[in-house]
N, C-alpha and C positions, 0 to 999 in steps of 0.2 A: 587492294588496300584503300581504306576510306581517307578522303582528303580532309584538310583542316576544316573546311566549311561544313562538310557533312557531319564531322564529329561534333562541332559546335552546335549544329542544329539538333543532333540527337541528345546531347547533354541538356539543351534547353527544354526539349520535349519531356525529359524525365524529371525536371525540377519545377514545372509549371502545374499548379493544381487547378483543375476545373471542379467547381462545387459539385459534390456527389458522394456516393457511398465510400466509406473508409474501412479498410480491414485492419484489425488489431491482432497482433500475435504476441503471446506471452509464454516464455519457457525458461524463466530464470532459476527455478528450483524444482519442485516436485509436482507441478501441475502443467499440463499442456493445454493451452487455451487459445481460442480464436473467437473474435466477435466482429460484428458489422454494425457501424453507425450510419444512419441515413444522412442525407444532405442537410437536414435540420437538426442533427445531433441526437435524434431518437435512437435507442438501442433496438436494432432489428433482430439481433441474435447474440447470444452470449454462451458459448459452449466451453465447458471445463472438463478435462479428463484427469482425474486424480490418480496419484501413484501411492496412496496411503497403504494399500494392501501389500505393495512391494517393500516399503520401508518399515512398516510397523514392527516386524520381527527383529529389526536391528535397533529399535528405539530412537531412530533419527534417520535423516536422509543420507543415502550412500551415493556420492556424486556420479560414479561410473554407471550405476544402475539407473540413475535418473536420466542421464544422457541417452542411454540405450532405449529407455521407454519413450522419450521424446521422439527419437528417430522412427520408432514403430507406429506412432500415433499422430504425428503432426499433420500429415496430408489428410488423414481421415477427419481430424478435428476441423481443419479449415474447410473442407468440402461440406461437412455437416453445418457449419456456421453459415455458409453461403446458401445451402439448401433451406435452412430455417428462415433466412432473410428473403427467400424467393428471388435470389439474384444469381447471375453467372459471373465468372471471374472477369469477363469483359466489361461488366457494369461498374467495376471498381475504379475509383479515381485517385486513390492513394493508399499506401500501406504504412502502418506504424508498428515497430517491433521493439521489444525490450532489448536494450544494448548493455545494460548493467544497472546496478550491481547484481551479482548472482554467481552461480556455479559456472565455471568456464565452459565445460563440455555442454551443459544444458543451453547456455546462451548461444553457443556456436550453431546448434541445431536450428534454433529459431531465426537467427540473423541470416544464416546462409540460405534457408528456405525463403525468407522474405526477399533477399536480394535476387534470387533466381526468378521469383514470381514477378517482382518489380521490373526486372530486365525484360522478361518475356511479354509483359503487358505494356511496357513503355509508360509507366506511371510513377509519380514521386514516391520516394521511400524516406522514412525518418527513423533514426535511432532514438529511442526514448529511455530516459532514466526511470528505473522501476519506482523510485520514490516519487518522481514527478507524476507517474501514473496513478499511484495511490492518492496523491493530492488532487489530481483531476477528477477522481471519483466523487468528490464532494459536489460537483456540478452536474453529475449524471441525472440525479433525481431532483435537483433543485437548481435549475439553470440561472435563476435570478439571485442566487446567494451572493451577498455583497463583497466587494473588495475595496481596500485591503482587509485582510483577516488574519487570524492566528490559526495555524494548522498543526495538529499533533499527529505525526505518523507513528503508529505503534503496532509492531508486528513481531514475528519471531526473530528477526535480525536487526530491527531498527526501533529506536525510541528517540525521535527527533522532534523538536519544536521549531516551527518556521513562522516567519511573517511573509505572507503571500501578497505580492504587489499587483496592481492593475496590469502592469506590463508583462506579467508572467514570472518576474524574478522572485526567487525564494531566498529569504535571508535567514540563515541559521541563527537561532536564539539560544538553543541549548540541546544537549543530547546525552545519552547514557555514557558513562565512563567505564562500564564493564558489561554486565549482562543486559540485553534488551528485555522489555517486559514479557514478551512472548517466550524468550528463553527461560525466564524465571518461572513462568507457568509450566513449561515442559519439564524443567528440572525438579520443580516441586511435585508435580504429578508422578514423576518417576520415583521419587523418595516415598511417596504415599502409596505406591503400587497401583497407580491408576492407568498406566499405559500411555500410548502416543496416538494422536497429539494431545498434549497436556491441557491446553487452554479450555477446550470444550468439556473435558472430563472434570476438571476442577469446578468449572462453572455449574455443571449439573449437580455435582455432589454438594457444593456450597449452599445450594438452595435448602437443603435439609439440615444445615448446621447453624450455629450461633456465632456470628463474627466477633462477638465480645467475649465469648467463653475462654478462648485461648488467644490473648492479644499478641501481636507481632510488632516489632519496631518499624518505624517509617523513616527511611533515610532520605534526608534532604540536602546532603553535602553541606555547603556553607550557607549562611544566612543570605537571603535574597538571590540565591543562585537558581538558574533555570536548568541546571544539569541534573541528571538522574543517576542513581546507583541502586542496583538490585542484588549484587553479589552477597551483601551482608544478610539480606532477607533469606536467601537460600541457606546460608550457614546457620541462621537462627532456627529454621525448620529442622535442620539436621540435629542440632543440640536438643531441641524439644523432643524429637523422636527418641533420642538416646536416653532421655530422662523419664520416659513413659514405659510402663510395664507392658511387655508383649504377651500375647497378641492384643492389638488394639481393638476396642469395640467399634462397631460401625458408626455410632454417634460421635465417638472421639475423632475418627477420621474425617467425618463431616464437619466437625467444629474446627479442626486443623485447616481443612480446605477453605472454610468460610473466613477464618481469621487471616490466613495467608493471602487470599484473594482481596480481602478488604484493605490490606496494607498496600498492595499494588495499586488498587483503584484510587484510594485516597491520595496517594502520592501523585498519580497522573492528573487527577482533577485539580489538586492544589497548584501544581506547576502550570497547567494550561490557563487557569484563572489568573495566576500571577503574571504570566506573559501578556494576557489581555489587558490587565491594569497597567503594566509597564509601558505598553505600546499605545495606550489610550484608544483602544479599538472596542468594537461591540459585536464582533462575529467570530465564532469558533467553529472549525471543522475538525472532526476526529476521524481518522481514516486508518486503514490497515486491518490485518486479521484480528488483532485484539479488540478493535472497535466493535466487534460482534459480541463481546462479553456482555451478558445481560445486566450484571451489577454495575459495570461502568456506564452503560447507557442510561440506567435508572438514576444514578447519582448525578450524571451530567445534566439530565433533563430537570431534575429537582433543583440543582444549583443555578442553572441559567434562568429558570422561571422567576427566581427571586430577584435577579438583576436585570430582567428584560433583555437578555442577550440572545442574539440570533445563533442558532445551533444547526449544523449540518452533520447528520449521522447517516452515511450511505446505507441503503438496503443491504440485507445480509449477503446477497449474491455479488455485491460489489465491494465487500469488506476484504475477503480473502483474495489471493492472487487470481486475477481474471484479465481477459483481454479487452473488455469494454473500457476499462480505465486507461489502457495503453492507447486505444483508438481515440479516446476523449482527449488525452494529452496531445496526441498528434493533431487532432482537429483544432485545438486551441492555438497551437503553433501556426498552423496553416492560415487560420483566420487573422492572426497577427501579421501575416505576410512574411514570416521567417523563411529563409531559403532552405531547400531540401537538397540532399546529396546522398548517394549510396556509397560514397567514399568514407566509410567509417568501419571501425573494428569493434569487437566486444570490449567491454570495460568492466571486468568482474569486481574491481575494487572501487568503482565510482561511488562516492559518498554524498554527492549533492551538497557541497559546502560552498555557499556563495556569500561574498562580502559585499554589502551594499554601500552606496555613497549617501551619506546622511542628507545632503542637500536635495537628493532626488526623492526622499521619502516624505510623504504628506501624512501627518498624524491626524487622528480623529475619525469619527464615524461618517461614512458616506450617507447620503439620503437614502432611506429605505426604499423609496420608489425608483431609484436609479438602478438600472440593470448593470450587471457586471460586464465589463468588456473582456471577453475571452478570445 
């Protein structure tokens, strides 16, 4: 049996980070992902194994099938990430893994694998909130992106507006009260017969349509509110389809897709710019799977150019669920000197709701030449 002194020494060894490569692991939903960041934060590898073929026939993610798929691929994905990074497991200095939110069975696979690997290597382990991972993706391609800033996390399960502070704190400013934007895309695509996943399908089809031909309502809840609502938009599409003679012509479906998409995009852009004005800031990051939408990216770029606003839109490979963003969030925590511990459990319902203290918030734009303290 180990004495108290040895136990303390072992615990210390596992919570002290030596600057070096960090392994990220993501398994919150239907992608098994692993990535390695170098000691300077550069992405050395970013491997994603998609389960789209498994879930496509069901029109959505089946939790039990997702967990089984993670079990069968996680070791292969981690080994491939290390191989592409030209590193061995012994070269790693820390591990970051998604702790929540997500599917319980899927999260268990990633967390238990990471705990076992951390214990075997004797290196620090961090449980990362999935939304924090998406937020951290803003700095993967733009390490000097200024803080504080406004961050819109927009994905299949989340539409959240945050103020991101220099100390890493995320202050929730507004969120959806029903469907997330990604859910609205998926449900809209299903009604239009476009299949799963819906976001990319609507994005492709909308390019051939006229967004003004069939207008859709844009729900803003109450005046000056930073909250979102997309359930009414889905209902509007349903009623429009019922009022149109079947079968629909291809150009009609394209116009419906374009108008539906335009409503989602304009609401997202309006809210994020309102948050920027409210907080007296000059930098916006838009992250998450829906940030890959081509119309959203185009409208954002057009609007920020008018106001000389700094914009971070992660490259496509960092928009959808990936492990590079999880490793990035872990690295930011390590660089801030936050303690590490493997004594954590999965948190499927973790919603990243943080209330800040007003006196600790400094409003205004930081100097553009000043680097962000991550």
